[in-house]
C-alpha positions as CSV (number, residue, x, y, z in Angstrom):
1,M,-0.1,0.0,-0.1
2,L,1.3,3.4,-0.9
3,L,1.3,5.9,1.8
4,A,1.5,9.7,1.9
5,P,4.9,11.2,2.2
6,K,5.8,11.7,5.8
7,K,7.3,15.3,5.3
8,A,4.2,16.5,3.7
9,L,1.8,15.4,6.5
10,A,4.4,16.1,9.3
11,A,4.5,19.8,7.8
12,V,1.0,20.4,8.8
13,G,1.2,18.3,12.0
14,M,-0.6,15.3,10.8
15,S,0.3,11.8,11.7
16,M,-2.0,9.9,9.4
17,V,-3.6,10.4,6.0
18,P,-6.6,12.6,6.2
19,E,-10.1,11.3,5.0
20,L,-11.5,14.5,4.1
21,L,-10.1,17.8,2.7
22,I,-12.2,21.0,3.4
23,F,-11.5,23.9,1.0
24,D,-12.6,27.6,1.7
25,C,-13.9,29.2,-1.5
26,D,-13.2,32.9,-1.8
27,G,-9.3,33.5,-1.9
28,V,-8.7,29.8,-2.2
29,L,-10.4,28.3,-4.9
30,I,-11.5,31.5,-6.7
31,D,-10.0,34.9,-7.1
32,S,-13.1,36.7,-5.9
33,E,-11.8,39.1,-3.0
34,P,-10.3,41.8,-5.1
35,A,-13.8,42.2,-6.9
36,S,-15.8,41.7,-3.7
37,S,-13.9,44.6,-2.0
38,R,-13.9,46.9,-4.8
39,V,-17.6,46.7,-5.3
40,L,-18.2,47.1,-1.7
41,W,-15.9,50.3,-1.5
42,Q,-17.9,51.6,-4.4
43,A,-21.2,51.1,-2.5
44,L,-19.8,52.4,0.7
45,A,-18.7,55.4,-1.2
46,A,-22.0,56.0,-2.9
47,S,-23.5,55.7,0.6
48,G,-21.2,58.7,1.8
49,V,-18.8,56.6,3.7
50,S,-15.3,57.9,3.5
51,I,-13.0,54.8,3.5
52,S,-10.4,53.7,1.2
53,H,-10.4,50.6,-1.1
54,A,-7.4,49.2,0.7
55,E,-9.2,49.7,4.1
56,V,-12.3,47.9,2.9
57,H,-10.1,45.1,1.6
58,Q,-8.4,44.7,5.0
59,R,-11.4,45.2,7.2
60,F,-14.1,43.1,5.2
61,T,-12.2,40.2,3.6
62,G,-13.0,36.8,5.0
63,Y,-15.9,37.9,7.0
64,S,-19.6,36.7,6.6
65,E,-22.3,39.2,5.3
66,A,-23.5,39.2,8.9
67,D,-20.2,40.2,10.3
68,C,-19.9,42.8,7.6
69,H,-23.2,44.4,8.3
70,R,-22.0,44.7,12.1
71,I,-18.7,46.3,11.0
72,C,-20.7,48.9,9.1
73,I,-23.0,49.5,12.0
74,D,-20.5,49.5,14.8
75,D,-17.4,50.8,13.0
76,L,-18.6,53.0,10.1
77,G,-21.8,54.5,11.5
78,V,-24.0,53.0,8.8
79,A,-27.6,52.7,10.6
80,E,-29.0,50.5,7.9
81,P,-26.6,48.4,5.7
82,G,-29.0,46.1,4.2
83,P,-29.7,48.2,1.0
84,L,-26.1,49.1,0.7
85,F,-25.3,45.3,0.6
86,A,-28.0,44.7,-1.9
87,A,-26.7,47.2,-4.2
88,A,-23.2,45.7,-3.8
89,R,-24.5,42.1,-4.3
90,A,-26.2,43.1,-7.6
91,N,-23.1,44.8,-9.0
92,L,-20.9,42.0,-7.7
93,Y,-22.5,39.4,-9.7
94,E,-22.1,41.4,-12.8
95,E,-18.6,41.9,-12.0
96,F,-18.1,38.3,-11.3
97,S,-19.6,37.3,-14.8
98,R,-17.0,39.7,-16.5
99,T,-13.8,39.2,-14.4
100,L,-13.8,36.2,-11.9
101,A,-11.4,33.5,-12.4
102,P,-10.2,30.4,-10.4
103,M,-7.0,30.9,-8.1
104,R,-4.0,30.3,-10.6
105,G,-2.9,26.7,-10.5
106,I,-5.9,25.5,-8.2
107,A,-8.1,23.9,-10.8
108,E,-5.2,21.6,-11.7
109,L,-4.5,20.8,-8.0
110,I,-8.1,19.9,-7.5
111,R,-8.3,17.9,-10.4
112,S,-5.3,15.9,-9.3
113,L,-6.8,15.1,-5.9
114,D,-8.7,11.6,-5.7
115,C,-10.0,11.9,-2.4
116,R,-13.2,13.1,-0.5
117,K,-13.3,16.8,-0.3
118,C,-15.8,19.6,0.0
119,V,-16.2,23.4,0.3
120,A,-16.9,25.3,3.6
121,S,-17.5,29.0,2.9
122,N,-19.0,31.8,4.8
123,S,-20.4,33.1,1.6
124,S,-24.1,32.5,0.9
125,I,-25.5,29.9,-1.3
126,E,-26.6,32.3,-3.8
127,R,-23.2,33.8,-4.0
128,L,-21.5,30.4,-4.3
129,E,-23.7,29.6,-7.1
130,R,-22.9,32.7,-8.9
131,S,-19.1,32.5,-8.3
132,L,-17.9,29.1,-7.9
133,G,-20.7,28.0,-10.0
134,L,-19.2,29.8,-13.1
135,F,-16.5,27.1,-13.3
136,D,-16.0,23.4,-13.5
137,L,-14.8,23.5,-9.9
138,W,-18.2,23.5,-8.8
139,H,-18.6,20.0,-10.3
140,A,-15.5,19.0,-8.7
141,F,-17.1,19.4,-5.2
142,A,-20.9,19.1,-5.8
143,P,-22.9,18.2,-4.0
144,H,-20.6,18.7,-0.9
145,I,-20.6,22.6,-1.2
146,F,-21.5,24.0,2.1
147,S,-22.4,27.5,3.3
148,A,-22.4,29.2,6.7
149,E,-26.1,29.8,5.9
150,M,-26.7,26.0,6.9
151,V,-25.4,26.4,10.4
152,A,-26.1,28.6,13.3
153,R,-22.8,30.5,13.4
154,P,-20.4,31.2,10.6
155,K,-16.5,31.1,10.9
156,P,-14.8,31.7,13.2
157,A,-17.1,29.3,15.0
158,P,-16.4,25.6,14.3
159,D,-20.1,25.0,13.2
160,L,-19.7,24.8,9.6
161,F,-16.5,22.6,9.7
162,L,-18.4,20.2,12.1
163,F,-21.4,20.4,9.8
164,C,-18.9,19.1,6.9
165,A,-17.4,16.4,8.8
166,E,-20.9,15.1,10.0
167,R,-22.5,15.3,6.6
168,L,-19.7,13.2,5.0
169,G,-19.3,10.9,8.1
170,V,-15.6,11.7,9.0
171,A,-14.3,12.4,12.4
172,P,-12.9,15.8,12.9
173,A,-9.3,14.7,13.7
174,K,-9.1,13.1,10.2
175,C,-10.0,16.3,8.4
176,L,-7.7,18.8,6.9
177,V,-8.8,22.4,6.2
178,V,-7.3,24.9,3.6
179,D,-8.3,28.4,4.4
180,D,-7.1,31.9,3.6
181,S,-8.4,33.7,6.7
182,A,-7.5,33.7,10.4
183,Y,-11.3,33.2,11.0
184,G,-11.3,30.2,9.1
185,I,-8.0,28.7,10.5
186,K,-9.5,29.3,14.2
187,G,-12.7,27.6,13.3
188,A,-11.0,24.5,11.9
189,I,-8.7,24.5,15.0
190,D,-11.8,24.7,17.4
191,A,-13.5,22.0,15.5
192,G,-10.5,19.7,16.3
193,M,-9.1,19.7,12.6
194,T,-5.8,20.4,11.1
195,A,-5.6,23.4,9.1
196,I,-3.1,24.7,6.2
197,G,-3.2,28.5,5.7
198,F,-3.4,29.8,2.2
199,V,-2.0,33.2,0.9
200,D,-2.8,34.6,-2.6
201,L,0.5,35.5,-4.1
202,A,-1.0,38.8,-5.2
203,D,-2.7,39.7,-1.9
204,P,-1.6,43.3,-1.0
205,R,-2.4,42.7,3.0
206,P,0.8,42.6,4.9
207,N,1.9,39.8,7.0
208,R,-0.6,37.3,6.0
209,R,1.8,34.3,6.6
210,A,2.0,35.3,10.2
211,A,-1.4,36.0,11.0
212,L,-2.5,32.5,9.6
213,L,0.3,30.9,11.7
214,A,-0.9,32.9,14.7
215,A,-4.4,31.6,14.2
216,G,-3.0,28.0,14.5
217,A,-2.4,26.9,10.9
218,G,0.1,24.0,10.8
219,A,1.8,25.5,7.7
220,V,1.1,28.2,5.2
221,A,1.1,27.9,1.4
222,E,1.8,30.7,-0.8
223,G,-0.1,30.0,-3.9
224,A,-1.3,26.7,-5.3
225,E,2.3,25.5,-6.1
226,E,3.1,25.6,-2.4
227,L,-0.3,24.1,-1.6
228,A,0.6,21.0,-3.8
229,V,3.9,20.6,-2.0
230,L,2.2,20.6,1.4
231,L,-0.3,18.2,0.3
232,G,2.5,15.8,-1.0
233,T,1.1,15.9,-4.7
234,H,3.8,18.1,-6.4
235,G,6.3,16.3,-8.4
236,S,6.0,12.9,-6.8
237,G,3.6,11.3,-9.6
238,V,1.6,9.7,-6.6
239,N,-1.3,11.3,-5.1
240,P,-1.1,10.7,-1.4
241,F,-4.8,11.3,-0.8
242,N,-6.3,8.3,-3.0
243,R,-9.4,7.3,-1.4
244,Q,-8.2,3.8,-1.2
245,L,-5.7,5.1,1.5
246,G,-8.3,5.9,4.0
247,A,-6.7,6.8,7.4
248,A,-3.6,4.6,7.2
249,A,-1.2,5.5,9.8
250,L,2.4,6.5,8.7
251,P,5.1,3.9,9.7
252,A,7.4,5.0,12.5
């Protein structure tokens, strides 16, 4: 029986082959965050809020819409953010249809994985359908595409990750999460899972690696190529996450 390379799994703190890979969507599978922050910035400006595009990207990226509403109310003085987000959402889907693309190299990586996998996103089902649903990546995961709308609390609560594990019948300790936000990493760790942080090579925010490690990531990948190395798929010619491996323990 082929076993996953020790170094690949040891790098993220796992002593056995994971039975389930859980991927965040925005900023991991699809390059949606620049468009999202730009459209939200435009909607905020139209509502009279003085804030830079860079600050919007910094303050809102990775949060659920409910949390974004709270930021607008508590921090930016927007008494009723509902109409603002409705306008931003309408413009966002049009923007997605024109400019959205998968993260560079991620589609090839996902296609190389012969294992159980799912999506766990703070985005709404509608947004997932109108973003990830534009690409073949949707079919690589469907029907195992899960939204925070399906649970009581979004990330950083562990609810969504535990929901994924329950739906696929996998113990949390045998799950490996890939997420680009500290919220997602914290939720995964609190769910009893192992986590890899993911950083977009073009992300303008500083100190992303340090932030993800501080949140509890066992390792951080900058781009899909580094992620492939951490998953043990890069250059080996062998996919260590073949479904036949199950949770086979690594030899001593």
